[in-house]
N, C-alpha and C positions, 0 to 999 in steps of 0.2 A: 732317840738321842736328841739333845738340844741342837738347833742349827747354829746360832751365833751367840757367842759369849762376849759381852762388852765389859771391859775392866776399866772402871773409872765412873765418875758421876757428875762431871761438869758439862759444859757446853758441847765439846767435841764428842764425848761419850754419848750424850743424849741425841745429838744429831745422827750419830752412827746407828744407835738403837732404833730411832724412828725411821731412818732410811731403810734399814734392814727389814724392819717389820712391814713397811710399805711394799717391799719387794717380795713379801710372802713368807719370810723366814720366821721361825720361832726364836725369840730373843730373851736373854736374861742379862740384867745389869748387876754387876758386883761393885758396890760403892763402899769404900773403906770407912767413911765417916758415918756417924749416927744420923738418923733422919733429920734432926734439927740443924745439922751442920752440912747437909748435902750440897752438892753443887760445886765443890772445889773453889778455885779462884773466880769462876764465872759469876758467883753470887755478888762479887764486889765490882763488877763491870758496869758500864753505863751505855756503851755505844758500839757501833760497827762501822768501819770505814768502807764506803760504798762507791764504786765506779758508777757513773751515770752520764749519759750523753745529752740530757736535757733536764730541766727542773722537774723534780718529782714531789710527791706529797709533803715530805718533811725535809727535803733537800733543795737548796737553792742552786742556781747556776748550772754549770757543767763541770764534771770532774772525770775526764776521760782516761782511758787505759794508759796512755803514754805519760800523762802527768802523774798518775798514781805510781807508775813504775819509776819515774824519775825521783819522786819523793822517797820511795823505798830505797832506791839505789843510793841516794844521798845520805840517808841516815845510817845505812849499813856500810858505807864506804866501799861498796861493791862486794861485800861478803854475803852474797845471796845467790841462790840457784835461780837464774832468770826464768827458766821453763816452769818451775814449780811456783815461783812468784806470780807469773802471769796466769797460772791456773787459779790461784787465789783471787787475783784482781778480777778476772772475768766472772768467776763464780759470785763475787760480791755484787755484781750488777743484777742478778736475777734470783737471789736467795730470799728476799724479803717477803715475796708472796707465799713461798713455802713456809717461812717462819710464821706468817700470819695464820696460815691454815692450822698451825699447831698452837695457836693462842697467844702469840707474841704481838704486842701493840707498840706502835712507834709514836714519837713526838718530836717536834723541832728541837734544835740545839738549845741547851739550857742557857739562861742569862748568866753571863760570867764565864761560860765555857769558851775560851778564846779561840776564834778562827776556825770553828768546826761546823758552822751552819751549812757550808757547801759540801763538806767531805764526809760527815759522820751522821748516821741515823741513830737517834737516842731511843733506848728502850723505855717505854712508859712504865714507871715503877722500878726501873733499874734492873741490874742483873738478877736480883733475887726474884723479881716477877717473871723474868725470862725463864729461869731455872724451874720455878714452880709451874709455869705454863707447860713446859716440855714434859715434866714429870706427870702432870695431869693427862696430857695427850698420850704419853707412853702407856700409862696404866689403862686408859680407855681403849687403846688398841690391843691390849693383851700382853704387853711387855712385862716380864717378871722383874721386880726390883727387890734387891736384897741389900740391906744396910749393915753396917758394922762387919763388913766382909773384906778385910784387906787381903789381897793376893800377894804372897811372898815368893812364889816360884811357879814355873810352868814345866810341863812335860813336853819336850820337843823331840822330834825324830828327824834328823837331817834337815833342820830348818822348817819342818812342818809342825803345826800345833796339834797336840793330842789332848791335853788337859791342863787345868789350873788348880792350884792348891790354896785353900783358905785354911791355914793351920794344917791339920792332918787330913782334912776333907778333900777328896779328889773330885773335880767337876769336869766332865767331858763335854765337848762340843765339836761340831764339824768344822767350825772356823772361829776366829777370835779377833777382836779389835782391842788394841792396847791404847788407852787414853787416860792414863793414871797420873799425868802431870810430871813435873820436874822434881828436883831434889832440894828446893830452897828451904824447906822446913827441917832438913837434917843439918843441924848447925855444925856437927863434927865434920861432915862432908864439905860444907862451905869453908870451914877453917882450914881443912887440908888443901882444898883447891886454891884458896887465896894465899896460904902460907904466911910467912913473916916478912914484913917490909924492912926498909933500910933503917927505920927508927926502932926496930926491935918489937914492933907492934904486930899483933894478929888482927888485921882489919875486920875480918868477919865476926869477931867477938862483939863488935859494935853495930852490926847490921840488925835492922828490924825487918820482920816479914809482913808485908802488906796483906797477904792472903792466908789461905788455909794452913793449919798446922798438920794436915794429913798428907801433904805432898813431900814425902820423905825419900822418894826416889828408889824405893826398895826394888820395884820391878824393873826400873831402868838399869840399876846396877846388875841385877840378875841377867838381863838380856845382853848387856855388854860383856859380862863374864862368860856367857854362853856362846859368844862368838858372833852376835849380831853386829852389823856394821854401824859405827857411831859417827856422829857429825857434831861439830861445835866445840867451842872452848868452854871448859867448866867455870871460868871466871866471868864469862859474858852472861848478861841477864837483862831483863826489863827491870830497871833499877832507878828509882826516882828519889828525890829529896823529900823526906817526910818530917813532920814535927818530931823533935827529939823526945817529946812526952808521949808519943804514940805507944800503944801496947806492943808486946813482942810479936803477937800474931793477930791477924784479922783486923788490922786497923783500917784497911780499905782506902777508898778514895778520899774520905773526909779528912784524913790526916796529911794529905799532900799539900805542899805549900806552893801556890800558884802565882805569887807576887814577884818572883825572881826577875822577870823581864821589866818590871816597873821600878826596880831599885838597884841595889848592889848586893853582892854577897862577899863576905869576908870570912877568913878562917880564924882559928883561935888566937892567932898572932895579930889579928885585926888587919889583915892585908887581903886585897882582892886577888883572885887567881884565875878568872876566866871571864870571857865576854858574855855578860848577862843578856845582851840584845842581839845575839848572833842570828836568830831566825825566829819564825813564829813559834810560840810556846808548844803547840802539839807536836812539832817536829824536833823540839829540843828538851822538853821536860824530862825525858827518860835518859838524858846523859848526866843529869845533875846528881843522881845517886852515886854513880861511879866517880864523878869529880870530887864529891865530898869524901868518898871512901879513900881517896888518895891524899887527903889533907891530914895534918897532925891530929891524932885523937879521933879521926873520922867524924869530925863535927865542923859545922860552919854556921853562919848567921846571915839570914836575909834581912836587909835593912830597907825600909820605905819611909815616906813621910805622908802627910795628909793628902797630898795630890793623888796618891795611888788608891786610896780607900774608895771602895765601890766599883773598882775596875777589874776585880778578879774574884773568883769563887772563894768565899771566906772559908778557912779551915775550921775544924771543930774546936780547936783551942785558940783563945785570944792571944794576940801578940803581946810582948812586953812593951809597955808604953812609957814614954818620958817626954818632958817638955823641952829638953835640950839634948844635943848629941853627947856631951860629956856624961850627962846623967844616964843616957841609954847605955853607953859603954860600961858604966859602973854596974847597972842593973843586969847586964849580960855577962859580967865577969871578965870583960876585955880590958886590955891596957888602954887607959884613957887617952894618953898622948898620941900613941900610934893610931888609934881609931879616929881621933879628930883629924890627924894629919892625912890619913887615907881618904876621909870624906872631903876634906878641904881640897886635896889634889883632884879628886874626881869632880867636884863641883866646879872648880876653876877650868877644867878641861871640857866641860859640856858646851856644845855648840847647838843651841836650841833653834830648830827651824819650825816646821809645822808638825806639832805632835799629833800622831794618829795611831793609837794602839791597835787598830784594825788593819793597818798596812805596814809595810816595811818603810817607815818614815825617814826623814832626813835629820832627825835629832841624834847626834853622835858626839863622841869625844875626840879631842885632838891633843896629842902630847902627853898621854898617860897610858901606862901599860898595866894590865891588859886594856885594850880599847873596848868601848861599848859602842857597837855599830848602829844600833837603832834604839829609839825610845829613851834616849839619854837626857834627863833633866836634872838640874841641881836638887839635891835632897836638902831642902832648906825651909820647909813649911811645917811647923809643929802642929800637932804632936807627932813624934817620931815613934816608929814601931820596929821591933826586932823579933825574929823567929829563929830559935835554935833548930838546926837541921841535922838529921842522921840519914845514912843510906837506907832506903826502903826497898827490899827485893820483892818483886812481884812474881816472876818465874825465871828459871834458869834456862839457858839455851843448849846445853849439852843434851843430845837426844839421839834418836835412831835414824839412820839414813833411809830415805824412801824415794819413791818415784811418783809419777802422775797417777798411778793406781793405788797409792798409799800402802804398798807392800813393804813389809820388813825385809831387809836384805841380809844375807849371810855370804861373806866372801864374794860380794858383787852379784849374787844371784837372788832374785826375789822369791820369797816364800809363796806357796800356792794357797795358803789359807790363814796367814797371820798378817794383820794389818795394823797400822799405827796412825794416830791422829792427835791433834791438839799440841799441848806443850811438850809431849814426848817426841815430837818431830819438828817443832817450830824452828829449830836451829838450821834446818835446810833453807829456810827463807830469811831468817834473822840470824846472820852471823855475828852481828853486833847492832847496837842502836835500836830505836823503836820510833814509831809514829802512832799517834792516838788511834785506837780502834782496830789496828791490824791483827792483834792477837785473836780477837773474836772472828775476824775474817778468815784467818788460817784455820781455826777450830771448826768453823761452820763449813767451809769448803771441804777440808779433808775428812771431817767427821762424816759428811754425807757420802763422799767417795768411798771411804773405808767401809761404811755400813752396806752400801750397794754392792761393792766387790765381795765382801764377806758373805752376803746373802747368796750371790751367784756361785761362789765356791761351795757353799753348803748345799745348794740345790744340785750341783754337779755330783758331789759326793753321795747325796741321797739317791740320785738316779743310778750311779754306779752300783750302789749297794742293792738296789732293787732289780738290777738287770740280771 
C-alpha cells in the first residue's frame, strides 16, 4: 500500500511530498490540473517573507521574529493564532537552504517591488520556476505525480483517512496530506458567501480571480460537511486591486496595480474613500481588493501624475492617459465636475515635506477626508494616468482548523493520519488581511510539517501491520 497521498499540486503540496519522501515514505501527488497548469496559485508567486537576524545573501538588514509577528498582528487586526503564526515565522528563517537543495534559486528584491529588500526573498524565475524545480526534484526522488486527478471525496473512519476518490477510482494510503487550496474559483460559492449588498448588488459577480481556475474548494466543502473543524470567515481572502481589464482567471501579479500609494483612488462617483498612504504598500496592498469590493459597482480608479511614473512596478496594461484632469475624467467615464473638485480638494490639502517613498515620510494632507498620511503630493504634473480597478481574489481564508503538527481536527481531536497544509489551513494564521510573501511562508512551513508527520504516521502503521 502507498504510504502518503498528497492531494494538491502547489507549493504546500510539493513541500509535503518532498518532506515525506525524504523521511522514507512512498508518496503520490494527485494534482487536479493538467500538467501545463500545474502548481495552483504558487505559479503566480514571486517571494517568501523571511525572518533573519542578520543580513543574508539576498536579504538586507535584520527582520527579527518580533517585528515579523507585529507586522502579521497588525494586518490581521489580531485575528491570528499566535502559536501557529510563530511556527511559520521561525520556519521561514531556515527553510531556504532546504529549498535550494530542491533546486530553488533566489535573487534580491526586484526594482519597483516596494519596501521588500529587507523582508522578502524573491524566487529567481518567479513561482513558475519554483514549482518546476520542486516537481523535478520530486520526480527524481521517486514521488509519483498524477495530473488531471481532481479528488472529490475521501473515505474517513472516525476522523482517520482510509482512501481518496478520483471519480469512481478509490486510492488507498496509510496517511494523507490535504493541500488542495481554497474555493476562490467557485464563483457560485463566492456569490453565496458575499451575498447581496445594500445597493442590491452581488459583489462577487464582479470579482476577478488572480490565480488558478482549479481551486474550487470541492475537498474543503467535503471535509467541512464530513465534520472536520473549520476556521475562518468565507468572505475573508487575500484580495487585491487588479486592473479591471484582467482575465477572469490566472491574471497573476502582472495585473496588480501598485501605484495606489503614489496617488489617489476614487470610486465611480469620483470620490476618495480611504487613506492611500496608510502604511508601506506590502502591508496594505491586500486590503484594496476588499475596499473596492465595498464600492458601488465594485470598481474604483487609481489616479497618478507624471511624478509617480518609474516609482512602481508597471502593470501589464497601460494606464488611460490625458493631458488634463477634466480630460482624464471624461476618458474614465467619471463625472467631470465631481472628479475635478475631488482632486482640487486633495491637492489643496497636501502638506509636502520631504518626499521619500522608501520611508513613512512627512508628506500628508490636512483638512480633507479621508486623510492621506504619507506620500501626499499634489497631482498636478501632466500627463495624468488612470487605472480602473476591480477586486482580485488570490485565495480564500475559510479552511480547516489545525495545530502545530498540521493535523486535521474533528470535534477538537486531531486525526492520527490526516494532515492539512497551505491555503486549506491558512485561515488559522490569516483571519483577515495579508502582508507580502506570508502565504508562501505558511505553505512552506506547514507543507514540510504535514509531510514529515504523514510519513511518520505511515511508518507506524506499516510497523503495526508487520508486527
